[in-house]
C-alpha positions as CSV (number, residue, x, y, z in Angstrom):
1,M,-22.9,11.8,19.3
2,S,-19.0,11.6,20.0
3,E,-16.7,13.6,18.5
4,I,-15.2,11.7,15.6
5,V,-11.9,12.7,16.2
6,T,-11.1,14.0,19.5
7,Y,-8.2,16.2,21.0
8,E,-7.1,16.4,24.5
9,A,-3.9,18.4,25.8
10,D,-2.3,17.0,28.9
11,G,0.6,19.4,29.5
12,R,3.0,19.7,26.7
13,I,1.4,17.0,24.7
14,A,-1.8,16.3,22.8
15,I,-3.4,13.5,22.6
16,I,-5.5,13.1,19.0
17,T,-7.6,10.0,18.8
18,L,-9.6,8.7,15.7
19,N,-13.0,7.8,17.0
20,R,-14.9,5.9,14.7
21,P,-14.5,2.2,16.1
22,D,-17.6,0.8,14.6
23,A,-16.2,1.6,11.1
24,R,-12.5,0.4,11.7
25,N,-11.8,4.2,11.9
26,A,-12.1,4.5,8.1
27,V,-11.5,7.9,6.6
28,N,-14.9,9.6,5.8
29,G,-15.4,13.3,5.4
30,D,-16.2,13.8,9.0
31,V,-12.8,12.2,10.0
32,A,-10.8,14.3,7.3
33,Q,-12.3,17.6,8.6
34,G,-11.7,16.5,12.5
35,L,-8.3,15.5,12.0
36,E,-7.2,18.6,10.3
37,A,-9.0,20.9,13.1
38,A,-6.9,18.8,15.3
39,I,-3.8,19.4,13.9
40,D,-5.0,23.4,13.6
41,R,-5.5,23.1,17.4
42,L,-2.1,21.6,17.9
43,E,-0.2,24.3,16.0
44,A,-1.9,27.0,17.3
45,D,-1.5,26.0,21.1
46,D,1.9,27.5,22.2
47,D,1.8,25.4,25.4
48,V,1.7,22.1,23.3
49,W,4.9,20.6,21.6
50,V,4.2,17.5,20.3
51,A,1.2,15.2,19.6
52,I,0.2,11.5,19.7
53,L,-2.3,10.3,17.1
54,T,-4.1,7.1,18.2
55,A,-7.1,5.5,17.4
56,N,-10.4,4.0,19.7
57,T,-10.6,0.5,19.0
58,Q,-13.1,-0.4,21.6
59,G,-15.4,-3.3,20.8
60,Q,-13.3,-4.5,17.9
61,E,-12.6,-8.1,17.9
62,R,-9.4,-7.5,16.0
63,P,-8.0,-3.9,16.6
64,V,-7.8,-1.7,13.6
65,F,-5.8,1.7,14.0
66,C,-7.3,2.5,10.7
67,A,-8.6,0.7,7.7
68,G,-8.0,3.6,5.1
69,A,-10.5,5.4,3.1
70,D,-14.4,4.8,3.9
71,L,-15.1,2.5,0.8
72,K,-18.9,3.4,1.3
73,A,-18.1,6.9,1.1
74,I,-16.2,6.4,-2.3
75,N,-19.1,4.3,-3.6
76,S,-21.7,6.8,-2.9
77,G,-19.8,9.3,-4.7
78,K,-18.1,11.0,-1.8
79,A,-14.5,10.3,-2.4
80,G,-13.8,14.3,-2.8
81,E,-14.7,14.5,0.9
82,L,-11.8,12.0,2.0
83,G,-9.4,15.0,2.0
84,T,-8.7,18.5,2.3
85,S,-7.0,21.2,0.3
86,R,-4.3,21.8,3.0
87,G,-3.8,18.2,4.4
88,G,-4.7,15.9,1.4
89,F,-6.1,12.5,2.4
90,A,-7.4,12.6,5.9
91,G,-6.8,16.2,6.4
92,F,-3.0,14.9,7.3
93,V,-1.1,13.3,4.9
94,Y,0.4,16.4,3.1
95,R,-0.3,18.9,5.9
96,E,2.4,21.2,6.7
97,R,3.2,21.6,10.5
98,R,5.9,22.4,12.9
99,K,5.3,20.1,15.7
100,P,6.2,16.3,15.6
101,V,3.4,13.7,15.6
102,I,3.9,10.3,17.1
103,A,1.6,7.8,15.8
104,A,0.6,5.2,18.5
105,V,-0.7,2.3,16.7
106,D,-2.3,-0.7,18.3
107,G,-3.8,-3.0,15.6
108,L,-3.9,-3.0,11.9
109,A,-2.8,0.2,10.0
110,T,-3.8,-0.6,6.4
111,A,-4.1,1.0,3.0
112,G,-4.8,4.8,3.8
113,G,-4.5,3.8,7.5
114,C,-0.8,3.0,6.8
115,E,-0.4,6.2,4.9
116,I,-1.4,8.3,7.7
117,V,0.9,6.4,9.8
118,L,3.8,7.2,7.2
119,A,3.0,10.7,7.2
120,A,3.8,11.0,11.1
121,D,7.2,11.8,12.3
122,L,7.6,8.8,14.8
123,V,5.6,5.5,15.0
124,V,5.2,3.7,18.2
125,A,3.5,0.1,17.7
126,S,2.0,-2.7,19.8
127,E,3.3,-6.1,19.1
128,R,0.0,-7.0,17.6
129,S,-0.1,-4.3,15.2
130,A,0.8,-4.4,11.4
131,F,1.2,-2.2,8.5
132,G,-0.1,-2.8,5.0
133,L,-1.0,-1.0,1.5
134,A,-3.7,-3.4,0.5
135,E,-4.9,-1.5,-2.6
136,V,-3.8,-3.8,-5.2
137,K,-6.0,-6.4,-4.0
138,R,-9.1,-4.0,-4.7
139,N,-7.4,-2.7,-8.2
140,L,-6.6,0.7,-6.5
141,I,-3.1,2.1,-5.7
142,A,-1.9,3.7,-2.7
143,G,-2.6,7.4,-3.5
144,A,-1.9,9.0,-0.3
145,G,2.0,8.9,-0.4
146,G,2.5,5.4,0.5
147,L,4.2,4.4,-2.7
148,F,7.0,6.6,-1.9
149,R,7.1,7.1,1.9
150,L,7.3,3.4,2.5
151,P,10.2,2.8,0.2
152,R,11.7,5.6,2.2
153,A,11.1,4.1,5.5
154,I,11.9,0.7,5.0
155,G,13.8,0.0,1.8
156,Q,12.5,-0.5,-1.8
157,A,12.8,-4.2,-2.0
158,A,10.9,-4.9,1.3
159,A,8.4,-2.0,0.4
160,M,7.9,-3.3,-3.2
161,E,6.9,-6.7,-1.9
162,A,4.6,-5.3,0.4
163,I,3.1,-2.8,-2.1
164,L,2.7,-5.3,-4.8
165,T,1.3,-8.2,-2.7
166,G,-1.0,-6.2,-0.6
167,E,0.0,-8.4,2.4
168,P,0.7,-6.4,5.9
169,I,4.1,-6.3,7.6
170,P,3.7,-7.4,11.1
171,A,5.0,-5.3,13.8
172,Q,8.3,-6.9,14.7
173,R,9.4,-6.9,11.1
174,A,8.3,-3.1,10.7
175,Y,10.4,-2.5,14.0
176,D,13.3,-4.4,12.1
177,L,13.2,-2.6,9.0
178,G,13.0,0.8,10.7
179,L,9.3,1.8,10.3
180,V,8.5,1.3,13.9
181,S,10.8,3.4,16.5
182,R,9.4,1.3,19.5
183,L,7.3,-1.7,20.3
184,A,5.1,-1.8,23.2
185,P,3.0,-4.8,24.5
186,A,-0.6,-5.1,23.3
187,G,-2.8,-2.3,24.3
188,E,0.3,-0.1,25.6
189,A,1.0,1.7,22.7
190,V,0.0,5.0,23.6
191,D,1.6,4.7,27.0
192,E,5.0,4.0,25.4
193,A,4.2,6.9,22.9
194,R,3.9,9.0,26.0
195,R,7.0,8.3,27.2
196,L,8.6,9.1,23.9
197,A,6.8,12.5,23.9
198,E,8.3,13.2,27.3
199,Q,11.4,12.8,26.3
200,I,10.8,15.1,23.3
201,T,9.3,17.8,25.5
202,A,12.3,17.8,27.5
203,A,14.3,19.1,24.9
204,A,14.1,22.7,23.7
205,P,11.1,23.0,21.3
206,L,12.4,25.3,18.9
207,A,15.4,23.3,18.2
208,V,13.2,20.1,17.9
209,W,11.0,21.8,15.3
210,A,13.9,23.1,13.3
211,S,15.5,19.9,13.4
212,R,12.7,18.0,12.3
213,K,12.3,20.2,9.1
214,V,15.8,19.7,8.1
215,V,15.4,15.9,8.5
216,L,12.5,15.8,6.5
217,A,13.9,18.0,3.6
218,A,16.8,15.4,3.4
219,A,14.5,13.4,1.4
220,W,14.2,15.5,-1.5
221,A,16.8,18.3,-1.2
222,D,20.4,18.2,-2.6
223,D,23.1,19.1,-0.2
224,E,23.4,22.7,-0.9
225,T,19.7,23.3,-0.3
226,L,19.9,21.3,2.9
227,K,23.2,23.5,4.1
228,K,21.5,26.8,3.6
229,M,18.4,25.3,5.3
230,T,20.3,24.0,8.2
231,D,22.1,27.5,8.5
232,D,18.7,29.6,8.4
233,E,17.2,27.3,11.2
234,F,20.4,27.3,13.4
235,G,20.4,31.2,13.3
236,G,16.9,31.3,14.2
237,V,17.2,29.1,17.1
238,L,20.7,30.6,18.3
239,R,18.8,33.9,18.4
240,S,16.1,32.8,20.6
241,E,15.6,33.4,24.3
242,D,15.6,29.6,24.9
243,T,19.2,29.4,23.6
244,S,20.2,32.1,26.5
245,E,18.3,29.7,28.9
246,G,20.2,26.7,27.8
247,L,23.4,27.8,27.8
248,T,22.9,29.5,31.5
249,A,21.5,26.1,32.8
250,F,24.3,24.6,31.6
251,I,26.6,26.8,33.3
252,E,24.4,26.8,36.5
253,K,24.2,23.1,36.3
254,R,20.3,23.1,36.5
255,A,17.7,21.8,34.2
256,P,16.8,24.4,31.7
257,Q,13.2,25.9,31.9
258,W,12.2,26.1,27.9
259,K,9.6,28.7,26.9
260,G,9.3,27.8,23.2
261,R,10.7,31.6,22.0
């Protein structure tokens, strides 16, 4: 039996794949546990600095990145298995982590699937992708962060329309609104995400992780808190071996060799 969430390290980049195409990659207990375990591996692996989160859509007539919660699991009384204590829904949406995750979407990301995307740090999408919170069509609400993360990503007016109608946002519109960082042709989202990941891994990892932390905090913290956080993170980065290497490489006019320490 195939792993329901796969993890593959390729140099500094990890590829994490939702591997339940026959169920439109819907989240059940196995997916939640598998995705949490994959993030555990990412965080523990000093050689990997960034991850790409994608999905297997083989055999799907209309590709689906993730259809959200497995409604069959919910209907059978297993709703409590769809999340974890550390990660929330899918073992991911509220998971604390240092390293950036790029969602590479080639198809529909709806309901909890869209909330997984919103919990990533960057989104690369194919032109055939779409993003939606369809819960209102089933007398549910988006309970895994979508109701506040989507407005942050695209603005209240556009988010309110998407949330109250349940209609998906096409990839081009999502790009124009700022949810998607890069667009790619159908079937090429992972390739484009890899190019983005390679650009990130060319930068100093400690600085990347510290910068990510402050940017995310900007959504909730006041300026005084953010200033202190920035000062603290800057001090930690400044004391690292990589800062000395970066300055030395600049002076010597060569590419730096980052160690992540």
